[in-house]
C-alpha positions in Angstrom: 7.2 15.1 -4.0 7.5 18.9 -3.9 5.9 18.9 -0.3 8.6 16.8 1.0 11.4 19.0 -0.6 9.7 22.1 0.8 9.3 20.7 4.3 13.1 19.8 4.4 14.2 23.0 2.9 12.3 25.0 5.5 13.2 22.4 8.3 9.5 21.5 9.0 10.5 17.9 10.3 6.7 17.1 11.4 5.5 18.0 7.9 8.3 16.0 6.5 7.5 13.1 8.7 3.8 13.3 7.9 4.4 13.6 4.1 6.7 10.5 4.4 3.8 8.5 6.4 1.2 9.4 3.5 3.4 8.4 0.8 4.2 5.1 2.5 0.5 4.3 3.3 -0.4 5.0 -0.4 2.1 2.8 -1.8 1.0 0.2 0.5 -2.7 0.6 -0.3 -1.9 0.3 -4.2 0.3 -2.8 -3.4 -2.4 -4.5 -1.3 -5.0 -3.7 -4.2 -2.7 -5.3 -6.7 -2.2 -8.4 -4.7 -5.9 -8.6 -3.8 -7.0 -8.7 -7.4 -4.4 -11.5 -8.2 -5.6 -13.8 -5.4 -9.4 -13.5 -6.0 -9.5 -16.6 -8.0 -7.5 -18.5 -5.2 -10.0 -18.1 -2.5 -12.1 -21.3 -3.0 -9.9 -24.2 -3.5 -10.9 -28.0 -4.2 -9.4 -29.3 -1.1 -11.6 -31.6 0.9 -14.4 -31.6 -1.9 -15.2 -35.1 -3.2 -14.6 -35.9 -6.9 -17.4 -36.2 -9.1 
């Protein structure tokens, strides 16, 4: 994260904060994508369905 280093070196705290927020959002988005693809098969369960 060169942008974060540059922001801290020039003491641009607003830019540093925005960089951290964008980085965190990106990580969370990727984590949610990975979790969603793992749980796709579990969306429809067999609870409450009569046996054939």
